[in-house]
PLY file of the C-alpha trace (Angstrom):
ply
format ascii 1.0
element vertex 247
property float x
property float y
property float z
element edge 246
property int vertex1
property int vertex2
end_header
11.99 -7.05 -12.15
15.38 -6.07 -10.28
15.42 -2.77 -12.51
12.04 -1.66 -11.52
13.09 -2.78 -7.81
16.07 -0.74 -7.62
14.53 2.18 -9.28
11.43 2.11 -6.76
14.02 1.84 -3.69
15.97 4.63 -4.74
13.08 6.83 -5.48
11.33 6.34 -2.14
14.84 6.35 -0.29
15.13 9.77 -1.42
11.81 10.69 -0.61
12.33 9.45 3.31
15.95 11.22 3.66
14.31 14.37 2.33
11.55 14.10 5.09
9.71 16.41 3.09
6.60 13.93 1.55
5.51 14.71 -1.71
3.66 12.52 -3.78
4.21 8.83 -4.00
1.93 7.99 -7.13
2.10 10.85 -9.79
3.70 14.47 -10.39
0.54 16.34 -8.80
0.14 14.86 -5.19
-2.61 16.91 -4.21
-5.56 15.08 -5.98
-4.09 11.51 -5.19
-2.35 11.46 -1.93
-3.81 14.78 -0.01
-6.95 14.45 2.25
-6.92 10.57 2.63
-7.15 10.91 6.37
-9.47 12.57 9.20
-8.37 15.23 11.30
-8.45 13.13 14.47
-6.12 10.19 12.75
-3.68 12.73 11.74
-3.63 14.17 15.21
-2.48 10.97 16.90
0.52 10.21 14.46
3.94 12.47 14.29
3.45 15.05 11.63
6.58 13.51 9.80
4.41 10.38 9.54
1.47 12.17 8.15
3.71 14.38 5.59
5.20 10.98 4.15
1.88 9.43 3.37
2.51 8.56 -0.44
-0.67 6.49 -0.93
-3.93 6.86 -2.76
-6.23 5.55 0.11
-7.10 4.96 3.74
-6.69 1.39 3.85
-6.67 0.95 7.59
-10.32 2.54 7.71
-12.12 0.68 4.79
-10.62 -2.40 6.01
-12.62 -1.92 9.10
-10.17 -3.46 11.96
-10.99 -4.81 15.00
-9.45 -5.25 18.41
-6.84 -8.03 18.65
-6.45 -8.63 15.24
-2.72 -9.02 13.61
-2.28 -6.55 10.56
0.03 -6.22 7.93
1.06 -3.26 5.60
2.75 -4.03 2.70
5.19 -1.28 1.76
4.60 0.21 5.07
6.91 3.53 3.88
7.13 6.32 6.67
4.59 4.24 8.95
1.26 6.12 9.18
-0.86 3.09 8.12
0.95 0.77 10.52
0.68 3.49 13.44
-3.22 3.81 12.93
-3.68 -0.07 12.61
-2.17 -0.74 15.79
-4.28 2.02 17.46
-7.34 0.12 15.91
-6.42 -3.45 16.91
-5.56 -2.34 20.46
-3.06 -3.66 23.02
-3.99 -7.24 22.08
-3.26 -6.99 18.53
-0.42 -6.23 16.41
0.47 -3.91 13.37
3.55 -5.41 11.26
5.11 -3.08 8.54
7.03 -4.26 5.53
9.42 -2.49 3.60
12.33 -3.18 1.32
14.11 0.52 2.15
16.05 1.27 5.03
15.96 4.77 4.78
12.01 4.22 5.27
12.19 1.81 7.90
14.56 3.91 9.91
11.78 6.89 9.49
9.15 4.58 10.09
10.64 3.46 13.64
11.34 6.95 14.65
7.72 7.81 14.15
6.78 4.87 16.03
8.65 5.91 18.89
7.28 9.60 18.58
3.87 8.11 18.66
4.72 5.55 21.72
3.06 2.89 19.81
4.14 -0.24 21.28
2.15 -3.14 19.24
3.95 -2.15 16.12
7.14 -3.58 14.19
8.69 -2.92 11.21
10.43 -5.48 9.06
12.60 -5.48 6.43
12.13 -7.41 3.21
10.14 -7.43 -0.32
6.51 -7.97 -0.43
7.03 -11.08 -3.09
8.81 -12.72 0.08
7.08 -11.78 3.28
9.38 -12.86 6.28
6.30 -13.99 8.08
4.50 -17.75 8.77
1.93 -19.23 6.82
-1.40 -18.35 8.28
0.07 -15.64 10.77
-2.11 -12.26 9.80
-5.67 -11.24 9.79
-5.62 -8.50 7.71
-3.54 -7.43 4.90
-3.20 -3.76 3.91
-1.28 -1.86 1.39
-1.34 1.82 0.03
-0.31 2.33 -3.18
2.26 -0.21 -3.36
1.50 -3.51 -5.27
1.30 -1.53 -8.24
5.01 -0.75 -7.77
6.08 -4.81 -8.37
7.08 -6.33 -11.41
5.84 -9.65 -10.12
1.89 -8.87 -8.70
1.22 -12.57 -9.14
3.83 -13.77 -6.55
2.64 -10.59 -4.25
-0.72 -12.04 -3.96
0.20 -15.67 -3.62
2.47 -14.62 -0.46
-0.24 -12.42 0.89
-2.77 -15.29 0.36
0.05 -17.84 2.12
0.44 -15.38 5.17
-3.37 -14.82 5.84
-4.89 -17.25 8.39
-8.26 -18.74 7.13
-10.88 -16.33 6.57
-8.34 -13.12 6.84
-9.26 -9.97 4.77
-7.23 -8.61 1.81
-7.76 -4.52 2.04
-5.74 -2.46 -0.02
-6.10 0.89 -1.78
-3.90 1.21 -5.29
-4.29 2.78 -8.65
-5.91 0.55 -10.93
-6.73 1.07 -14.74
-10.04 0.98 -16.72
-9.11 0.33 -20.17
-6.11 -0.20 -21.99
-2.57 1.66 -21.14
-0.38 2.91 -23.76
2.56 0.55 -24.28
5.19 3.66 -23.86
3.52 3.90 -20.66
4.18 0.29 -19.35
7.81 0.52 -20.63
8.45 3.72 -18.52
10.52 3.13 -15.44
9.64 6.52 -14.23
5.98 6.17 -14.41
6.41 2.92 -12.88
7.55 4.64 -9.68
4.84 6.78 -10.09
2.38 4.29 -9.53
1.06 4.39 -12.96
3.06 2.01 -15.93
2.75 -0.74 -13.35
-0.97 -0.29 -12.26
-3.12 -3.26 -12.90
-6.43 -3.13 -15.06
-9.57 -3.86 -13.30
-10.32 -6.89 -14.50
-6.81 -8.41 -14.43
-6.58 -7.18 -10.81
-9.75 -9.35 -10.05
-8.49 -12.45 -12.22
-4.83 -12.31 -10.34
-6.79 -12.20 -7.25
-8.62 -15.37 -8.14
-6.20 -17.26 -9.49
-3.79 -16.69 -5.91
-6.95 -18.41 -4.23
-8.82 -15.27 -2.83
-12.58 -14.98 -3.18
-15.42 -12.45 -2.19
-13.47 -9.79 -4.57
-14.48 -6.40 -4.75
-12.90 -3.02 -6.41
-14.57 0.17 -5.45
-13.80 3.35 -6.65
-12.19 6.15 -4.15
-11.51 8.84 -6.74
-10.85 8.98 -10.61
-8.42 11.01 -12.49
-8.59 13.02 -15.55
-6.14 14.81 -17.77
-4.90 17.01 -15.21
-3.51 14.48 -13.28
-2.70 11.84 -15.87
-2.38 13.34 -19.12
-0.97 10.23 -20.74
-3.98 8.38 -19.43
-6.84 10.66 -18.99
-9.82 8.84 -17.49
-8.52 5.67 -17.20
-6.83 5.67 -13.64
-8.64 5.65 -10.54
-7.68 4.87 -6.90
-9.35 1.67 -5.68
-10.27 -0.17 -2.55
-9.34 -3.65 -3.30
-11.07 -6.52 -1.10
-11.08 -9.97 -1.00
-11.07 -12.92 1.59
-9.22 -16.42 1.90
-11.45 -19.03 2.34
-12.23 -20.05 6.12
0 1
1 2
2 3
3 4
4 5
5 6
6 7
7 8
8 9
9 10
10 11
11 12
12 13
13 14
14 15
15 16
16 17
17 18
18 19
19 20
20 21
21 22
22 23
23 24
24 25
25 26
26 27
27 28
28 29
29 30
30 31
31 32
32 33
33 34
34 35
35 36
36 37
37 38
38 39
39 40
40 41
41 42
42 43
43 44
44 45
45 46
46 47
47 48
48 49
49 50
50 51
51 52
52 53
53 54
54 55
55 56
56 57
57 58
58 59
59 60
60 61
61 62
62 63
63 64
64 65
65 66
66 67
67 68
68 69
69 70
70 71
71 72
72 73
73 74
74 75
75 76
76 77
77 78
78 79
79 80
80 81
81 82
82 83
83 84
84 85
85 86
86 87
87 88
88 89
89 90
90 91
91 92
92 93
93 94
94 95
95 96
96 97
97 98
98 99
99 100
100 101
101 102
102 103
103 104
104 105
105 106
106 107
107 108
108 109
109 110
110 111
111 112
112 113
113 114
114 115
115 116
116 117
117 118
118 119
119 120
120 121
121 122
122 123
123 124
124 125
125 126
126 127
127 128
128 129
129 130
130 131
131 132
132 133
133 134
134 135
135 136
136 137
137 138
138 139
139 140
140 141
141 142
142 143
143 144
144 145
145 146
146 147
147 148
148 149
149 150
150 151
151 152
152 153
153 154
154 155
155 156
156 157
157 158
158 159
159 160
160 161
161 162
162 163
163 164
164 165
165 166
166 167
167 168
168 169
169 170
170 171
171 172
172 173
173 174
174 175
175 176
176 177
177 178
178 179
179 180
180 181
181 182
182 183
183 184
184 185
185 186
186 187
187 188
188 189
189 190
190 191
191 192
192 193
193 194
194 195
195 196
196 197
197 198
198 199
199 200
200 201
201 202
202 203
203 204
204 205
205 206
206 207
207 208
208 209
209 210
210 211
211 212
212 213
213 214
214 215
215 216
216 217
217 218
218 219
219 220
220 221
221 222
222 223
223 224
224 225
225 226
226 227
227 228
228 229
229 230
230 231
231 232
232 233
233 234
234 235
235 236
236 237
237 238
238 239
239 240
240 241
241 242
242 243
243 244
244 245
245 246
């Protein structure tokens, strides 16, 4: 796990330092990370936040956030989903971003200052050990990050722990339909590219149920052929994964 974590940290630290963005999930980012946000959403965040959007969906929109809610973004990167969440929950709500990479945290805080968003806070830590109290969050979002963890069961247990009763889990992630070749699973490079560590669809649902979640749904956002994933054509999808903690 530590080897994978360090590979991921270096990958995203380099992306943050360059501030040029690129693709967090794969080698050709156009089909995965582009055209995920509406023009109105991009207009209210700094260009550097938009350029560093390295996800595979728009979880803050799909989660249907409400005024006054507390939101946590797992693996917040340059901060785009945190800043959009903070605007959606309004001044009585709050949006937290959690990231392990100092360079990404510095960039996110810089973007927050540029955007003038005061009801957001960026925390340093690992998504397997969330530095927030039990039952303190209404909604957990994440954008192509859970697949980067080598201990997804622990991530989901932690997500369940910090959610309030009735809280919502609403993430975008790369999901596998069908088996993945073992050579891909062993590739650290492809793990950083969100492919090697992606869960199979049924496995994701089973892990959520094991953590205690209910009302689990996995909905396709985009599917990818050989042009995006030549080593696993037609096996990868971007999915919106949602679930609830019992009230």
